[in-house]
N, C-alpha and C positions, 0 to 999 in steps of 0.2 A: 504494500500500500504506500502511496506517495505521502510526502510530508504535508500536513494541513496548511492551507492558506486561509487567512482570516479576512472576511469581508463584512461590510456593514450593510444591513438590510435597509433599503431606502423607504421613504414615506408611503410608497405604493406596494411595499412588500417584496420588492425585486432584489435579486442578488446577481451580480455579474460573474459568470463562470469564465475564468481566465482562458485566453486563446490557446495556450499550450495544453491545458487540460481538455478543452473541447477537441482539439486536433488529435490528442492521444487516444480518444475514444471514437473518433470519426464523426463528430458533430460539426456541421458547417452552417453558415448563415442560411436561414430559410428552412432548415430541417425541422421536423416535428420531434419533440421530445416527450417521453412518458414520465410523469412525476408521480411517485408513490411514497407512502409512508410505511415503514416497517421497523419495529423494535426501537422506536425513538429516533429514527433517522429519516431524513428526506432523501430519496434516491432519484436521480435524473439519468435517463438513458435515452439513446436515440431510438425513436419509435419507428417501427416498420408497419406501414399501413396494412400490408397484406402479410401479417406475421404467420398465418397458418401455412406452413411449408407443405402440408398435404394438399392444399388447394391446387388443382391442375392449372397449368399455364394458360389454357384457353379460357378458364374462368377468370383468371387474373386479367387477361387481355380484355375480356368482356366488361369487367368492372372498370378498367381504365377508360374504355370507349364510352361507357355510360357517363362517367364524370366529364369527359371531354365534350360530349354533346350538351351538357348543362353549363359549360363555361361561356363567359362573354367573349366576344371577338378579340378584345385586347388581351384577355387572360390566355386564350387559346394561341394567339400570336406569340406571346411570351413563352408559352410552353413549347411551341414549335422551334423557336429560336434556341431554347435550351437543348432540345433534342438534337438539333443540328450541331451545336457546340459539343455535346457529349459524343456524337458520332465522329466528329473530327478528332477529338481527343483519343478515342479508341483506335482510330486509323493510324494516329501518330505513334502509338505504342509498339 
């Protein structure tokens, strides 16, 4: 376990998780996190929207397509730009 870093909770109840800690567990800007309480601790972990690994890929794709159909034009454009960026990154590896 890493050495504790002490932070002050702000007036809205927020705490900033240091960049090096977020990076060490794969949390990036825009990611969704799951916050739980267990045995007197607050735990934060990167959330996987489709955490059920038993779900078949075609069901996951159908889920994503349903969400895409409900998105605004601007949000869908942003998503497409992200998809192109991710494909370019994969090709450069």
